[in-house]
Each structure stands twice: as structure tokens, then as C-alpha cells.
C-alpha positions in Angstrom: -172.8 134.2 43.2 -169.2 134.6 42.1 -167.2 131.7 40.6 -165.0 131.6 43.7 -168.1 131.2 46.0 -169.5 128.4 43.7 -166.3 126.4 43.9 -166.0 126.8 47.7 -169.6 125.7 48.1 -169.2 122.7 45.9 -165.9 121.8 47.7 -167.8 121.8 51.1 -170.6 119.7 49.7 -168.3 117.0 48.3 -166.2 117.0 51.5 -169.3 116.1 53.6 -170.2 113.3 51.2 -166.7 112.0 51.2 -166.5 111.8 55.0 -169.8 109.9 55.1 -168.6 107.3 52.5 -165.4 106.6 54.3 -167.3 105.3 57.3 -168.6 102.4 55.2 -165.2 101.3 53.9 -164.2 99.4 57.0 -167.4 97.4 56.9 -166.7 96.0 53.4 -163.1 95.1 54.4 -164.3 93.1 57.4 -167.1 91.4 55.4 -164.7 90.3 52.7 -162.3 88.8 55.2 -165.2 86.9 56.9 -166.4 85.4 53.6 -162.9 84.4 52.5 -162.3 82.5 55.7 -165.7 80.9 55.3 -164.7 79.6 51.8 -161.6 78.0 53.2 -163.5 76.3 56.0 -166.2 75.0 53.8 -163.8 73.7 51.1 -162.0 71.8 53.9 -165.2 70.3 55.1 -166.1 69.3 51.5 -162.8 67.5 50.9 -162.4 65.9 54.4 -165.8 65.4 55.8 -167.9 65.1 52.6 -170.0 68.2 53.2 -172.0 69.4 50.2 -170.0 71.4 47.7 -173.0 73.8 47.5 -172.0 75.4 50.8 -168.6 76.3 49.5 -169.9 77.4 46.1 -172.5 79.6 47.9 -169.9 81.3 50.0 -167.8 81.8 46.9 -170.7 83.4 45.1 -171.4 85.6 48.1 -167.8 86.7 48.2 -168.0 87.6 44.5 -171.1 89.6 45.0 -169.6 91.5 47.9 -166.4 92.1 46.0 -168.3 93.6 43.0 -170.4 95.8 45.3 -167.2 97.0 47.1 -165.6 97.8 43.7 -168.6 100.0 42.8 -168.5 101.6 46.2 -164.8 102.4 46.0 -165.3 103.7 42.5 -168.0 106.1 43.7 -165.8 107.1 46.7 -162.9 107.9 44.4 -165.2 109.9 42.2 -166.5 112.0 45.1 -162.9 112.5 46.3 -161.8 113.7 42.8 -164.7 116.1 42.6 -163.8 117.5 46.0 -160.2 117.9 44.9 -161.2 119.6 41.6 -163.2 122.3 43.4 -160.5 122.7 46.0 -158.0 123.3 43.1 -160.3 125.8 41.4 -160.8 127.7 44.6 -157.1 128.0 44.9 -156.8 129.1 41.3 -159.3 131.9 41.9 -156.7 133.2 44.4 -153.9 132.9 41.8 -152.5 129.6 43.0 -151.9 127.4 39.9 -149.5 124.9 41.4 -152.0 122.0 41.0 -151.9 122.3 37.2 -149.2 121.2 34.8 -147.2 124.2 33.4 -146.4 122.4 30.1 -142.6 123.1 30.4 -142.1 120.0 28.2 -143.5 122.1 25.3 -141.1 125.0 25.8 -139.1 125.8 22.7 -136.7 128.8 22.6 -136.8 128.7 18.8 -140.6 128.9 18.5 -142.1 131.9 16.7 -143.6 133.3 19.9 -144.2 130.9 22.8 -140.9 131.5 24.5 -141.2 135.3 24.5 -144.8 135.3 25.6 -144.2 132.8 28.5 -146.7 130.2 27.3 -145.1 127.2 28.8 -143.6 128.3 32.1 -144.8 128.0 35.7 -147.4 130.7 36.1 -147.8 131.0 32.3 -150.8 130.9 30.0 -150.8 127.1 29.5 -150.9 126.5 33.2 -153.6 129.1 33.6 -155.8 127.3 31.0 -154.8 123.7 31.6 -157.4 121.4 33.2 -156.7 118.5 30.9 -156.9 115.0 32.3 -155.3 113.0 29.5 -151.9 113.3 28.0 -153.4 113.6 24.5 -155.6 116.4 25.8 -152.6 118.2 27.2 -150.8 117.8 23.8 -153.9 119.1 22.0 -154.2 122.2 24.2 -150.5 122.9 23.7 -151.1 122.6 20.0 -153.9 125.1 20.1 -151.5 127.6 21.7 -148.4 126.9 19.7 -150.0 126.6 16.3 -152.4 129.5 15.9 -155.3 128.7 13.5 -155.9 131.3 10.8 -159.0 129.5 9.4 -162.2 131.2 10.3 -164.2 128.0 10.2 -161.9 126.4 12.7 -162.1 129.4 15.1 -165.9 129.7 14.8 -166.3 125.9 15.5 -164.1 126.1 18.6 -165.9 129.2 19.8 -169.3 127.5 19.5 -168.0 124.4 21.3 -166.5 126.4 24.1 -169.7 128.5 24.5 -171.8 125.3 24.7 -169.5 123.6 27.2 -168.9 126.6 29.4 -172.2 126.6 31.4 -172.1 122.8 31.9 -170.2 123.0 35.2 -171.3 119.7 36.6 -170.8 117.8 33.3 -167.3 119.3 32.9 -166.3 118.6 36.4 -167.5 115.0 36.1 -165.4 114.7 32.9 -162.4 115.8 34.9 -163.2 113.5 37.8 -163.7 110.5 35.6 -160.3 111.1 33.9 -158.5 111.7 37.1 -156.3 108.6 36.6 -155.8 109.0 32.9 -152.2 110.2 33.1 -150.4 107.9 30.6 -150.7 108.4 26.8 -153.2 106.0 25.2 -151.1 106.1 22.0 -148.4 104.5 24.2 -151.0 101.9 25.2 -151.6 101.1 21.5 -147.9 101.0 20.8 -147.5 98.4 23.5 -150.4 96.4 22.3 -149.0 96.3 18.8 -145.6 95.0 19.9 -146.7 91.4 20.1 -144.2 88.7 20.9 -144.0 85.8 18.5 -145.2 83.3 21.2 -148.6 85.0 21.7 -151.3 82.4 21.4 -153.0 82.5 18.0 -156.7 83.2 17.8 -157.4 79.7 16.4 -155.1 77.1 17.6 -154.8 73.8 19.4 -154.7 75.7 22.7 -158.2 77.1 22.0 -159.8 73.7 21.4 -158.0 72.0 24.2 -159.1 74.8 26.5 -162.7 74.3 25.6 -162.4 70.5 26.1 -160.8 70.8 29.5 -163.4 73.4 30.7 -166.2 71.1 29.5 -164.7 68.0 31.2 -164.0 69.9 34.5 -167.5 71.3 34.8 -169.0 68.0 33.8 -167.0 66.2 36.5 -168.1 68.9 39.1 -171.7 68.4 38.2 -171.4 64.6 38.5 -169.7 65.1 41.9 -172.5 67.3 43.1 -175.0 64.6 42.0 -173.1 62.0 43.9 -172.1 60.0 40.8 -168.3 60.4 41.0 -165.8 61.1 43.8 -164.3 64.6 44.3 -160.9 63.3 43.1 -162.0 63.4 39.4 -162.8 67.1 39.2 -159.8 67.8 41.4 -157.5 66.0 39.0 -159.0 67.8 36.0 -158.5 71.2 37.8 -154.9 70.3 38.6 -154.3 69.4 34.9 -155.7 72.8 33.9 -153.4 74.5 36.3 -150.4 72.6 34.8 -151.4 73.8 31.3 -151.8 77.3 32.8 -148.3 77.1 34.2 -146.9 76.0 30.8 -148.2 79.3 29.2 -147.5 81.5 32.2 -144.2 82.9 30.8 -145.7 84.2 27.6 -148.8 85.5 29.4 -146.7 87.3 32.0 -144.7 89.0 29.2 -147.9 90.5 27.8 -149.2 91.3 31.2 -146.1 93.1 32.1 -146.3 95.3 29.0 -149.9 96.5 29.5 -150.7 96.1 33.2 -149.5 99.7 34.0 -152.2 101.0 31.7 -155.1 99.5 33.5 -156.0 102.5 35.8 -155.3 104.9 32.9 -157.5 103.1 30.4 -160.2 102.8 33.0 -160.3 106.6 33.1 -160.4 106.9 29.4 -163.2 104.4 29.1 -165.2 106.4 31.6 -164.6 109.6 29.7 -165.9 108.1 26.5 -169.1 106.9 28.2 -169.5 110.4 29.7 -169.2 112.1 26.3 -172.2 110.0 25.3 -174.3 111.5 28.2 -174.4 115.3 28.0 -177.3 117.0 29.8 -178.8 117.7 26.4 -177.7 116.6 22.9 -174.8 118.7 21.7 -175.7 121.5 19.3 -172.4 122.9 18.0 -170.9 121.2 15.0 -167.6 120.5 16.6 -169.1 118.7 19.7 -171.5 116.8 17.5 -168.6 115.6 15.4 -166.6 114.5 18.4 -169.6 112.8 20.0 -170.3 110.9 16.7 -166.8 109.6 16.5 -166.8 108.4 20.1 -170.3 107.2 20.7 -172.0 106.3 17.4 -172.6 102.5 16.9 -171.3 103.0 13.3 -167.8 103.8 14.5 -167.7 101.1 17.2 -165.6 103.2 19.6 -167.7 102.5 22.7 -167.7 98.7 22.0 -164.0 98.7 21.4 -163.1 100.8 24.5 -165.4 98.7 26.6 -164.0 95.4 25.4 -160.4 96.6 25.8 -161.3 97.8 29.3 -162.6 94.4 30.2 -159.5 92.7 28.8 -157.2 95.0 30.8 -159.3 94.4 33.9 -159.0 90.7 33.5 -155.2 91.1 33.1 -155.2 93.2 36.3 -157.0 90.5 38.2 -154.1 88.2 37.6 -152.3 90.1 40.3 -154.5 88.3 42.8 -152.9 84.9 43.0 -155.8 83.2 44.7 -158.4 84.4 42.2 -156.0 83.6 39.3 -155.5 80.0 40.5 -159.3 79.4 41.0 -160.2 80.8 37.6 -157.5 79.1 35.7 -158.3 75.8 37.4 -161.9 76.1 36.5 -162.0 77.9 33.1 -158.4 78.2 31.8 -158.9 82.0 32.1 -155.4 83.1 30.9 -155.5 81.2 27.7 -159.0 82.5 26.9 -157.8 86.0 27.8 -155.0 85.9 25.4 -157.4 84.9 22.6 -159.7 87.9 23.5 -156.6 90.2 23.4 -155.7 89.0 19.9 -159.2 89.3 18.6 -159.5 92.8 19.8 -156.2 93.8 18.1 -157.3 92.3 14.8 -160.6 94.1 14.8 -160.0 97.6 16.4 -156.4 98.6 16.5 -156.4 100.5 13.2 -159.2 102.9 14.3 -157.9 103.4 17.8 -155.7 106.5 17.1 -158.7 108.4 15.5 -160.8 107.9 18.7 -157.9 109.0 20.9 -157.5 112.2 18.9 -161.2 112.9 19.2 -161.2 112.4 23.0 -158.1 114.6 23.2 -159.8 117.5 21.4 -162.8 117.2 23.8 -160.4 117.3 26.7 -158.7 120.5 25.4 -162.1 122.1 24.7 -163.3 121.3 28.3 -160.2 123.2 29.6 -160.9 126.2 27.5 -164.6 126.1 28.5 -163.5 126.1 32.2 -161.4 129.2 31.5 -164.4 130.8 29.8 -166.6 130.0 32.8 -164.1 131.5 35.2 -164.1 134.8 33.2 -167.7 135.6 32.3 -166.7 139.3 31.7 -164.2 138.5 29.0 -165.1 139.3 25.4 -165.8 136.7 22.7 -163.6 137.7 19.8 -165.3 138.8 16.6 -163.8 137.9 13.3 -163.2 140.9 11.1 -162.9 141.5 7.4 -162.1 145.2 7.8 -159.7 146.2 10.6 -156.7 144.0 11.4 -157.2 144.3 15.2 -159.5 146.5 17.3 -159.5 145.9 21.1 -161.1 147.9 23.9 -160.0 147.6 27.5 -157.3 145.1 26.5 -155.3 143.6 29.4 -153.1 140.7 30.3 -155.2 137.8 31.7 -152.4 136.7 34.1 -152.6 140.1 35.9 -155.1 140.2 38.7 -158.2 142.2 37.8 -157.7 144.3 41.0 -154.4 145.8 39.6 -154.7 145.2 35.9 -154.7 148.4 33.7 -156.4 148.0 30.4 -155.8 149.9 27.2 -157.4 150.3 23.8 -155.5 149.3 20.7 -156.3 149.3 17.0 -154.6 148.4 13.7 -156.6 149.3 10.6 -154.5 147.9 7.8 -151.2 146.2 6.8 -148.4 147.0 6.6 -148.4 149.2 9.7 -146.3 149.3 12.8 -146.8 151.1 16.2 -143.5 152.3 17.7 -143.9 152.0 21.5 -141.7 154.3 23.6 -141.6 154.8 27.4 -139.4 154.7 30.4 -138.2 151.5 32.1 -141.0 149.6 33.9 -143.6 151.9 32.4 -145.6 148.9 30.9 -144.2 148.5 27.4 -143.3 144.8 27.6 -146.5 143.9 29.5 -148.6 145.6 26.9 -146.8 143.8 24.1 -147.4 140.4 25.8 -151.0 141.3 26.5 -151.6 141.9 22.7 -149.8 138.7 21.8 -151.4 136.5 24.4 -154.9 137.7 23.5 -154.3 137.1 19.8 -153.3 133.5 20.7 -156.4 133.0 22.9 -158.6 134.4 20.1 -157.1 131.9 17.6 -158.0 129.1 20.0 -161.6 130.2 20.0 -161.4 131.3 23.6 -162.6 134.5 25.3 -160.0 137.3 25.6 -159.1 139.8 28.4 -161.0 142.8 26.8 -164.4 144.3 26.7 -164.5 144.1 22.9 -162.1 142.4 20.5 -162.3 142.2 16.7 -159.4 140.6 14.8 -158.3 139.2 11.5 -156.9 135.7 11.9 -153.1 135.8 11.2 -149.8 134.3 12.3 -147.7 135.8 15.1 -144.0 136.2 15.5 -142.1 137.9 18.3 -138.5 138.8 19.2 -138.3 139.9 22.8 -135.6 137.7 24.2 -132.4 136.3 22.7 -129.4 134.6 24.3 -126.0 133.4 23.2 -125.3 129.7 22.7 -121.8 128.5 23.6 -122.4 125.0 22.3 -123.3 126.3 18.8 -120.7 129.1 19.0 -123.5 131.7 18.6 -123.0 135.1 20.2 -125.8 137.2 21.6 -125.8 139.6 18.7 -125.6 136.8 16.1 -128.5 135.1 17.8 -130.5 138.3 17.5 -129.7 138.7 13.8 -130.7 135.1 13.2 -134.0 135.7 15.0 -134.7 138.7 12.8 -133.9 136.8 9.7 -136.3 134.1 10.9 -138.9 136.8 11.3 -138.4 138.1 7.7 -138.7 134.6 6.3 -142.0 134.1 8.2 -143.3 137.4 6.9 -142.3 136.6 3.3 -144.3 133.3 3.4 -147.4 134.6 5.3 -150.6 136.2 4.1 -150.7 138.2 7.3 -148.2 138.4 10.2 -148.5 140.2 13.5 -145.0 141.2 14.8 -143.9 141.9 18.3 -140.4 143.4 18.7 -138.9 144.6 22.0 -135.7 146.6 21.7 -134.1 145.4 18.5 -130.3 145.1 18.1 -129.5 145.4 21.8 -126.1 144.0 21.2 -124.6 146.9 19.3 -123.9 150.7 19.8 -126.7 153.3 19.7 -125.9 154.7 16.3 -125.6 151.3 14.7 -128.7 150.1 16.5 -130.8 153.0 15.2 -129.6 152.5 11.6 -130.2 148.7 11.7 -133.6 149.1 13.3 -134.7 151.6 10.6 -133.4 149.2 7.9 -135.3 146.3 9.3 -138.6 148.1 9.7 -138.5 149.6 6.3 -137.8 146.1 4.9 -140.9 144.8 6.7 -143.1 147.3 4.8 -142.7 145.0 1.8 -144.8 142.3 3.5 -148.3 141.9 4.7 -147.4 142.5 8.3 -148.1 144.8 11.2 -147.4 145.0 14.9 -145.7 146.6 17.8 -142.1 147.7 18.1 -140.9 148.8 21.6 -137.8 150.9 21.6 -135.8 153.4 23.7 -134.5 155.1 20.5 -136.8 158.1 20.3 -135.2 159.0 16.9 -136.8 155.8 15.5 -140.1 157.7 15.8 -139.0 159.9 12.9 -140.3 157.1 10.7 -143.8 158.4 11.3 -142.9 161.5 9.2 -140.9 159.6 6.6 -143.5 156.9 6.0 -146.9 158.5 6.9 -149.6 156.0 7.3 -147.1 153.1 7.9 -145.9 154.0 11.3 -147.5 155.5 14.4 -145.9 156.6 17.7 -147.6 155.5 20.9 -146.1 155.6 24.4 -146.3 154.9 28.1 -145.5 158.1 29.9 -144.4 158.5 33.6 -144.6 161.4 36.0 -141.5 162.1 38.1 -142.1 163.8 41.4 -139.6 165.0 44.0 -139.5 161.6 45.9 -141.3 159.2 43.6 -142.4 158.2 40.2 -146.0 157.7 39.1 -146.7 154.9 36.6 -150.2 155.0 35.2 -149.6 152.3 32.6 -151.9 154.1 30.2 -151.2 154.0 26.5 -151.0 157.5 24.9 -150.3 158.9 21.4 -146.9 160.3 20.6 -143.4 159.8 21.9 -142.4 159.4 25.6 -140.2 162.2 27.0 -139.7 161.4 30.7 -136.9 159.0 31.6 -136.2 157.3 34.9 -133.0 155.3 34.7 -130.7 158.0 36.1 -133.2 159.0 38.7 -133.6 155.5 39.9 -129.9 154.8 39.9 -129.1 157.9 41.9 -131.5 156.8 44.6 -130.0 153.3 44.7 -126.3 154.2 44.8 -126.2 157.9 45.4 -124.5 160.7 43.4 -120.7 160.5 42.8 -118.4 162.3 45.1 -117.7 165.8 43.7 -114.0 165.5 44.7 -113.4 162.5 42.5 
């Protein structure tokens, strides 16, 4: 069964479950209303007609039980809804519709070594193609994988093993995504807000702590005596009112804290669920990277699960303050807000320092799950092999963003450095697409992900491209000056690198043909002094003479076209040598016609 069929089947199954669950939702709403009204009536009967308080307490307990059951029910309903939505999105992605996923435009940087030229962070780009992250930190980590290529073999192998282990775990990965569905705010932002403590936050040990305990004890003692018929109801009522007055005196400070962290409740709930899910894989993780992450997040020695669970309970208690009725009852009985502030401070004292480390571990898991999803969606893609001999050897290499139905793949090989392939060809013959295909697959390989090829061996190295330049009026930089600065940036990168793969598309476009050829020759000969290699696309056929001048350092390859009487045939196949067929004049004549012979 194809991946598209699997996603469609799962979408249908979850949709049926979802429709069944929604029928029960109304029943819970009606039951909660009925129990709430019963509490009001029974409290009135207790105060006015002397009915036993046990009736009202029993109705309150029943309401609490139903409320808890309803919370679990709604949580399950939202989970099924998220799973249905995930499979719907993946079905659409199989058809090329990526709109449901963030494109990562916030990571776009025109000065980056390669991301701008290779369209990593644009709508329909590689990041959007890969991105299934559910946390902001995970999104950042995935962007970091793409924008900062790893050249360490140990790192690449560890990622490959983790992705290979996660890829077949479809249900586990989709549950991870569903549990993190609401985790859309940065947890590092949560920690920052938690650390910004106002001066009037209640200390952990203070007069408020002991007075709270005393009031709670007196109030429950008075309630017990009232139930036994030893005191009138006015005594516990007065004590409850006194607690409410104390609650009111601290409300401003508590509200300030509440306002700072309340918006993180839903987000943190998702993170907490993710951490618990990491602790429950179908089988114990075997790859070193996943075992390391699981240890950081789930081992009792690190305390992450305990810390996340406690902070989740604290945030949940803060969230319950939004219900005024519940808040009044709990503060009247147990001084809930004062005790809550004490719990908040204790948590900060114990766990705040370790929190960023746990967030980073969860972020890396999130990024790896995204890459594993990509690997699952492309079972025919090659797992890159690390090489100590050739620099790059790829068979059937294509661009992953081009549909398999129309994609044309080519072989490409670089045996040593320094060495450059000079790529010639007519307009629209496939030069730029091929350049981007090589660059994108090198990036994917450095991430530890499969690549769009049948075989792929490579030596980990840095990447630098110069395919697009533009002027900058604000900085008073002309187009040509911007291109020169980019080439200087490339030289600096080559000088400081042990290995650099270079992608150049039509150097020095901002000058005349003779100057352009001379400048291009100068630059490429300069690059021979560094450990570098790569692709140089050009329309200057004379640049191909470098093959004879520096044998073994330059090779001519091309994309040739066939011009017929009424059409042009593009086969997009890479061939040795220089291209000879041109199409610009032919196309322009058919667009605007030939000039009038009388003019």
C-alpha cells in the first residue's frame, strides 16, 4: 500500500471515531448543568432549612467527578481530532499541497551562505517540505539542521540511525504530533516569564504560609463540628469569609503572576504530553541519539518528568482561577491561591536551572520526528553513505521538490578537490535546477536524512552558493558591488574551510562580456588554491577553455537542447562537453516576430 493510501485510510478511520465521540459531548454539558443547579439548591436548603450539609457536599463531589471525566473525554476527543487532521494534511502533502505547514520564512537570510539561493525558507521550499514540528523549539532545531550543515561524521551517523529508527513508527510519530498540537509558544519564553518574578511574590516560608495553614485547619474543624451538630453553620461561614478576605488582599499580586503565565497553559500541556510520550516508545530506543534524548527527558536521575508534571499542575491550577465560582469555593475552603504561589516559588527554586536543557532535548526529538516523517514518505530515496575517497558520487540525483512523475535525474561525481564542473546550456535547459538539486541533497545528507537519488556517497563539507544578488539602496550597494562582495565572502569561506562545495550561477552578470569572462577566469583560478570543488553554470563558452589550461581541475558538462522547426526539445539530461545549441533568439522571434526589413 502506498503512503498516500495509508494516510487516506487513517484519515477515514479517525473521522468515524470523531463523529461518534461528538455525540456524547452534549450529554456531559447537560449533566454538569444539572449537578451545578443541584448544588445551589442543596446549599440553600442547608442554610435556610437546616438540611444536612452532606447532601450539598455529595452533589459537589459528584460535580467534581463528572467534571474530571468530561476533561478526560474532551482531551481524548481533541486527540482524535488532531490525528484526523494530521492524516488529512499528509494526504494533501502527497498531492503537493504544503500550505498546512509553516514555510519558515522567519529564518530567511539573504546573506546566508546558501539558504537564500537554494530556497530553503520560502513557501514551497525545502523547510516547508520537511517541517512537521509541533514546538517552536523543534522548528528552530530543524531550521538549524538545514542552515548549519554538520561536517562531523559522528553527528551525521547518529542522526541517520535515529531517523531510520523513527521512520517506521508511524503511529508513535503521529501521536507525538497530535499530543503537541497546541504547543505553539516557545517554552524558553515560558521560562523567561517564570524567572521575571515581581518583588511582591509570596516567599516560600512566610507568615502567609503559617496563617494559611491555621485558617484551613480552623475552617475544616468548624465544618466538621457543624456536621456533628456541635456548632451552628455561622462559625464555618465566618471563617470561610475571613479566608476570602485574605484571598482578596493578595489577589493583585497573584493576578500579576497569573497574567504572565496563563497564556502558556495550553502550550505547556502539550509539551508535558510530549515528554510523557517520549517515555513510551513501542520498544526501547536502540540508536544512541534517541537513547540520549530519552534519558534526558525520562530518567528519574534528571528529574525532567517530575519537573514537567509539577509545573503542568501549577499552570493548571492557575488556569482554574479563570472560573470565578471554583476559585471562590477553593479559596474559601483551603486558601488555594496563597498555597499555589508557594508551589510556584518552590518549583522555580528547584528546577529552573535545568529547564533549558530539557527543552533542547525535546526540540531535537521534534526535529528528528519531522525528518523521520520525510524518510517514511520517500521509501525509495537513498540513505547517504559517508565517503573517505570520492568527494561526491550520486546516481539518479534529482530535486526532491519536483514531482516524481516529471523529475529527470542525473548522475554526478566529484573525485577530488580542487575541481570544478563548468555547466553550459541554453536557457531553461535545466542548469539552475540541477545546481539546486545538488545543493539541496548535500544539505539533506548533512542532516542525516535520505536524499533524492538511488545512490549517494559524499564527504561531509561546507556549502556556499552565489546564484542571486540584488542591489541595496539603503546601504548604497549597486548590483555589481553586491555580487563582488558575495564572491569575496565565498573566498573567505574557502580560505577558512577544510572542504567547501561551491555553487555559482553566471558570475559577474553586471558587467560586459569580455570583462565578465576575464573576471570569471580570475576568480576560478584563485579558487584552485583552496580545498574546494563545485558547479559553475555559465553562458560563456570560452570559459570552457580552462579544461585545457588546467587539466584535471576543470571539466565541461552541459544540458543540450534540440531545436526543431516549430519547437524545442528539452531532455534535461546531463552530458559531457560544451553546449552548442542556443534558444534565446529563436524564442524571442516567436514571441515578438522578426523586424520589418524596410526599417
